[in-house]
DRENVEX-930038 format. One record per residue: residue in one letter; chain; z, x, y of N, C-alpha, C, CB in turn; residue number from 1. Coordinates in steps of 0.05 Angstrom, whole numbers, plus 5000, padded with zeros to 4 digits. Glycine has a CB too. Layout:
// residues N
+----+----+------+------+------+-------+-------+-------+------+------+------+-------+-------+-------+-----+
: aa : ch : n.pz : n.px : n.py : ca.pz : ca.px : ca.py : c.pz : c.px : c.py : cb.pz : cb.px : cb.py :   i :
+----+----+------+------+------+-------+-------+-------+------+------+------+-------+-------+-------+-----+
:  A :  A :    Z :    X :    Y :     Z :     X :     Y :    Z :    X :    Y :     Z :     X :     Y : NUM :
...
+----+----+------+------+------+-------+-------+-------+------+------+------+-------+-------+-------+-----+
// end
This chain:
// residues 48
+----+----+------+------+------+-------+-------+-------+------+------+------+-------+-------+-------+-----+
: aa : ch : n.pz : n.px : n.py : ca.pz : ca.px : ca.py : c.pz : c.px : c.py : cb.pz : cb.px : cb.py :   i :
+----+----+------+------+------+-------+-------+-------+------+------+------+-------+-------+-------+-----+
:  X :  A : 4752 : 5299 : 4802 :  4767 :  5276 :  4816 : 4780 : 5263 : 4793 :  4747 :  5255 :  4834 :   1 :
:  X :  A : 4802 : 5264 : 4788 :  4820 :  5242 :  4772 : 4834 : 5217 : 4782 :  4841 :  5254 :  4762 :   2 :
:  X :  A : 4815 : 5199 : 4774 :  4818 :  5170 :  4777 : 4844 : 5163 : 4780 :  4808 :  5155 :  4756 :   3 :
:  X :  A : 4848 : 5165 : 4757 :  4880 :  5160 :  4745 : 4910 : 5166 : 4760 :  4882 :  5180 :  4719 :   4 :
:  X :  A : 4898 : 5200 : 4770 :  4924 :  5202 :  4783 : 4918 : 5185 : 4813 :  4935 :  5237 :  4787 :   5 :
:  X :  A : 4898 : 5178 : 4827 :  4894 :  5169 :  4852 : 4908 : 5139 : 4849 :  4862 :  5170 :  4861 :   6 :
:  X :  A : 4896 : 5127 : 4825 :  4895 :  5098 :  4826 : 4931 : 5098 : 4823 :  4872 :  5081 :  4796 :   7 :
:  X :  A : 4945 : 5116 : 4801 :  4977 :  5113 :  4805 : 4988 : 5128 : 4830 :  4992 :  5125 :  4777 :   8 :
:  X :  A : 4979 : 5140 : 4852 :  4986 :  5151 :  4871 : 4982 : 5118 : 4893 :  4967 :  5181 :  4876 :   9 :
:  X :  A : 4964 : 5107 : 4891 :  4958 :  5079 :  4909 : 4979 : 5066 : 4893 :  4923 :  5061 :  4910 :  10 :
:  X :  A : 4980 : 5062 : 4870 :  5006 :  5035 :  4859 : 5028 : 5048 : 4877 :  5018 :  5032 :  4815 :  11 :
:  X :  A : 5041 : 5074 : 4868 :  5066 :  5075 :  4880 : 5066 : 5078 : 4909 :  5080 :  5095 :  4869 :  12 :
:  X :  A : 5044 : 5086 : 4924 :  5052 :  5079 :  4953 : 5044 : 5050 : 4959 :  5035 :  5099 :  4976 :  13 :
:  X :  A : 5033 : 5034 : 4945 :  5034 :  5001 :  4948 : 5067 : 4991 : 4940 :  5009 :  4984 :  4923 :  14 :
:  X :  A : 5075 : 4992 : 4929 :  5104 :  4993 :  4916 : 5122 : 5001 : 4938 :  5106 :  5014 :  4890 :  15 :
:  X :  A : 5127 : 5025 : 4947 :  5143 :  5027 :  4965 : 5136 : 5015 : 4994 :  5149 :  5052 :  4964 :  16 :
:  X :  A : 5112 : 5010 : 5002 :  5112 :  4998 :  5030 : 5118 : 4967 : 5021 :  5082 :  5003 :  5048 :  17 :
:  X :  A : 5111 : 4955 : 4998 :  5116 :  4920 :  4999 : 5150 : 4924 : 4996 :  5097 :  4897 :  4966 :  18 :
:  X :  A : 5163 : 4946 : 4986 :  5192 :  4941 :  4989 : 5205 : 4946 : 5011 :  5204 :  4953 :  4971 :  19 :
:  X :  A : 5195 : 4963 : 5028 :  5205 :  4968 :  5056 : 5195 : 4944 : 5074 :  5195 :  4999 :  5068 :  20 :
:  X :  A : 5169 : 4929 : 5077 :  5158 :  4917 :  5098 : 5175 : 4892 : 5105 :  5130 :  4912 :  5091 :  21 :
:  X :  A : 5193 : 4887 : 5084 :  5220 :  4862 :  5096 : 5245 : 4874 : 5102 :  5230 :  4838 :  5072 :  22 :
:  X :  A : 5244 : 4903 : 5109 :  5264 :  4915 :  5119 : 5262 : 4920 : 5150 :  5267 :  4938 :  5106 :  23 :
:  X :  A : 5236 : 4916 : 5163 :  5222 :  4930 :  5186 : 5227 : 4901 : 5205 :  5184 :  4944 :  5180 :  24 :
:  X :  A : 5242 : 4909 : 5229 :  5249 :  4890 :  5251 : 5231 : 4885 : 5271 :  5270 :  4898 :  5264 :  25 :
:  X :  A : 5209 : 4908 : 5276 :  5195 :  4908 :  5293 : 5166 : 4894 : 5285 :  5195 :  4934 :  5302 :  26 :
:  X :  A : 5161 : 4879 : 5304 :  5136 :  4862 :  5291 : 5109 : 4877 : 5292 :  5132 :  4833 :  5308 :  27 :
:  X :  A : 5109 : 4899 : 5314 :  5079 :  4913 :  5310 : 5075 : 4929 : 5291 :  5071 :  4929 :  5330 :  28 :
:  X :  A : 5100 : 4943 : 5282 :  5108 :  4961 :  5253 : 5105 : 4944 : 5223 :  5143 :  4970 :  5255 :  29 :
:  X :  A : 5114 : 4920 : 5232 :  5109 :  4905 :  5206 : 5075 : 4897 : 5200 :  5129 :  4877 :  5207 :  30 :
:  X :  A : 5062 : 4888 : 5224 :  5034 :  4887 :  5220 : 5017 : 4913 : 5216 :  5025 :  4874 :  5241 :  31 :
:  X :  A : 5026 : 4936 : 5225 :  5024 :  4966 :  5216 : 5021 : 4970 : 5187 :  5050 :  4983 :  5225 :  32 :
:  X :  A : 5047 : 4962 : 5174 :  5048 :  4965 :  5149 : 5026 : 4944 : 5128 :  5077 :  4962 :  5144 :  33 :
:  X :  A : 5026 : 4916 : 5140 :  5019 :  4899 :  5122 : 4986 : 4903 : 5124 :  5031 :  4869 :  5129 :  34 :
:  X :  A : 4978 : 4915 : 5145 :  4948 :  4928 :  5145 : 4946 : 4946 : 5123 :  4940 :  4943 :  5171 :  35 :
:  X :  A : 4961 : 4970 : 5128 :  4962 :  4993 :  5104 : 4959 : 4974 : 5084 :  4992 :  5013 :  5101 :  36 :
:  X :  A : 4976 : 4957 : 5074 :  4989 :  4949 :  5045 : 4959 : 4933 : 5040 :  5024 :  4925 :  5045 :  37 :
:  X :  A : 4945 : 4922 : 5055 :  4920 :  4914 :  5048 : 4894 : 4930 : 5049 :  4916 :  4895 :  5063 :  38 :
:  X :  A : 4899 : 4951 : 5061 :  4878 :  4973 :  5053 : 4881 : 4986 : 5026 :  4880 :  4995 :  5074 :  39 :
:  X :  A : 4909 : 4982 : 5024 :  4921 :  4995 :  4987 : 4910 : 4975 : 4960 :  4966 :  4991 :  4984 :  40 :
:  X :  A : 4918 : 4953 : 4971 :  4906 :  4934 :  4948 : 4874 : 4930 : 4953 :  4923 :  4902 :  4949 :  41 :
:  X :  A : 4860 : 4935 : 4969 :  4827 :  4934 :  4968 : 4815 : 4960 : 4958 :  4813 :  4928 :  4998 :  42 :
:  X :  A : 4833 : 4985 : 4960 :  4832 :  5010 :  4942 : 4832 : 5004 : 4915 :  4854 :  5029 :  4945 :  43 :
:  X :  A : 4857 : 4990 : 4913 :  4864 :  4993 :  4877 : 4844 : 4970 : 4865 :  4904 :  4985 :  4867 :  44 :
:  X :  A : 4835 : 4951 : 4881 :  4813 :  4934 :  4867 : 4791 : 4950 : 4858 :  4802 :  4912 :  4885 :  45 :
:  X :  A : 4782 : 4966 : 4876 :  4755 :  4985 :  4866 : 4754 : 4995 : 4849 :  4747 :  5004 :  4876 :  46 :
:  X :  A : 4785 : 5004 : 4835 :  4782 :  5021 :  4816 : 4782 : 5001 : 4793 :  4804 :  5044 :  4815 :  47 :
:  X :  A : 4783 : 4978 : 4795 :  4788 :  4960 :  4772 : 4760 : 4941 : 4768 :  4816 :  4940 :  4778 :  48 :
+----+----+------+------+------+-------+-------+-------+------+------+------+-------+-------+-------+-----+
// end
């Protein structure tokens, strides 16, 4: 398992979702995005 590749993928996904969350108009969808963002942040912290 290449942890560096996984970490880069998590960072990329996190940046993408953070950039998109402000453009979401539907509150339910925004909540889902924020949940995923939180999960990615916790996963990233596990690598550090």
